[in-house]
C-alpha positions, -999 to +999 in steps of 0.1 A: -744-534+307-754-504+287-781-498+313-755-497+341-729-475+324-748-453+299-755-425+325-717-422+333-709-414+296-723-380+305-694-359+318-711-343+348-724-376+360-689-391+357-675-363+377-702-368+403-692-405+405-655-396+409-664-371+437-686-397+453-658-423+452-633-399+468-658-389+495-666-425+501-630-435+507-624-404+529-655-409+550-651-447+551-617-445+567-625-416+591-660-428+597-647-461+610-631-443+639-662-421+643-684-453+647-659-472+669-654-441+692-691-434+694-688-399+677-718-402+654-736-374+672-705-352+668-704-360+631-740-349+627-735-318+648-704-309+628-721-313+595-748-288+604-727-266+627-708-253+597-737-231+586-727-199+604-692-200+588-707-207+554-733-179+559-707-153+570-683-162+542-711-159+516-721-125+530-685-112+529-679-127+494-653-151+507-647-188+501-674-210+515-650-238+524-628-214+544-659-203+564-669-239+569-634-248+581-634-219+606-668-228+619-658-265+622-627-256+642-647-233+665-672-260+671-645-287+678-627-264+702-659-253+719-670-289+725-636-298+740-636-267+762-672-272+775-665-309+783-634-300+803-647-270+821-682-283+829-671-319+837-703-329+819-707-356+793-693-347+759-727-352+744-739-322+764-713-299+748-720-314+714-758-308+718-753-272+730-729-263+702-750-281+676-781-261+685-762-228+690-742-229+658-772-241+637-794-214+652-768-187+645-766-198+609-804-199+604-807-164+620-780-151+596-798-167+566-832-155+576-820-119+583-805-115+548-831-114+521-804-115+494-785-144+509-764-163+484-764-198+500-794-220+495-802-241+525-813-270+503-780-269+486-762-268+520-781-299+531-781-319+499-753-304+479-750-305+441-731-337+434-741-334+397-725-299+396-690-310+406-662-291+390-626-300+384-613-279+413-637-297+436-622-330+426-587-317+434-598-306+469-615-340+475-584-359+462-561-339+486-584-344+515-588-381+508-550-386+507-545-366+539-573-385+557-562-420+547-526-411+556-536-397+590-556-429+597-526-450+589-501-430+609-525-426+639-538-462+638-523-473+671-534-443+693-568-443+676-572-480+683-562-477+719-585-447+724-615-464+707-614-495+729-599-484+763-590-447+770-574-455+803-552-482+788-543-457+761-531-433+787-511-461+805-494-469+772-484-433+767-507-429+737-518-394+748-556-401+744-564-364+748-544-355+718-556-385+699-592-375+706-586-340+693-569-354+662-600-376+656-622-346+659-601-327+634-602-356+609-640-357+612-640-320+605-618-325+575-641-351+560-672-329+565-656-297+553-639-312+523-671-329+511-700-307+521-699-282+492-699-310+467-723-335+482-740-317+509-741-323+547-768-350+544-747-371+521-715-365+541-731-378+572-746-407+553-712-418+540-695-410+574-718-433+594-737-457+571-710-477+554-687-480+585-717-491+606-725-517+580-689-528+578-689-533+616-717-558+613-696-578+589-660-576+601-640-574+634-607-560+623-603-523+619-585-525+586-612-547+571-639-524+584-622-494+567-618-513+534-654-526+535-668-492+544-650-476+515-663-503+491-699-500+505-697-462+501-685-465+465-712-491+458-738-466+472-725-438+451-726-458+419-760-472+423-774-441+440-764-421+409-778-448+387-812-448+405-814-410+406-806-408+368-834-431+358-859-422+386-852-385+383-846-381+421-821-360+441-787-377+436-773-368+470-804-378+490-807-411+469-771-420+478-776-412+515-808-432+516-790-462+500-763-462+527-790-465+553-810-492+534-778-513+530-772-511+568-807-524+576-806-550+549-774-564+564-788-562+599-819-581+589-798-607+570-777-612+601-808-618+622-823-642+597-790-661+595-789-664+633-825-676+634-817-703+608-786-714+626-806-716+658-834-738+643-808-759+625-789-764+658-821-774+676-831-798+648-797-815+649-800-817+687-833-835+686-822-859+659 
């Protein structure tokens, strides 16, 4: 037991765990809709498309989170506009904005030799450097995200499974889709400065995808995704403490490994049930 909990007696590791738990709950709830709606590519694009806003905010001496929020809003609005105007698949707009926004950010970073934002920190964050104000921001974002998922459950559910049926029921799928994009942006923006874009995307996709393999009901998927995310944060921090590895990357890797472990376990279980069925049949 001391082996499990000794690292969390250190104050900055405990703050990192609290931040990870808040991010896991936020991303678990919102990430469920991202996975069910098929917006994983959008989540990835959003997590990297914030770089221009972060870069400009750093150059002007402003708040990085405000720059990230503006960049995320621009990207979400741009994706919606390109999809409507061009009549092409939404993936086309996401791909174009992803490349364009990321390229602008890299150009700004490469042009300024005295740039204040470390790209490594942007990608992997500094979960062990979490401050009290970061926890407050994550707490507010988590509460808003969970509340929005509860209030918008019916329109999101209709949108995720049948957009035309959602329109027939008067659920306004267009507005529901925009709200879903905004919630995705909320999760990414609120978490990136603490845990980095890599960990945000790992928590946004990994635990919900794993939960979808285990459960059918949306509420159960959200709860399981949150639990898996918290588990990943706890043991990811534990492994990184003893193995001296990057905390954010270790947590993100663990979310992926858990998904493939469950996927393989499901396959093995199906194979065993198949052989058992055939054996009983021949007997």
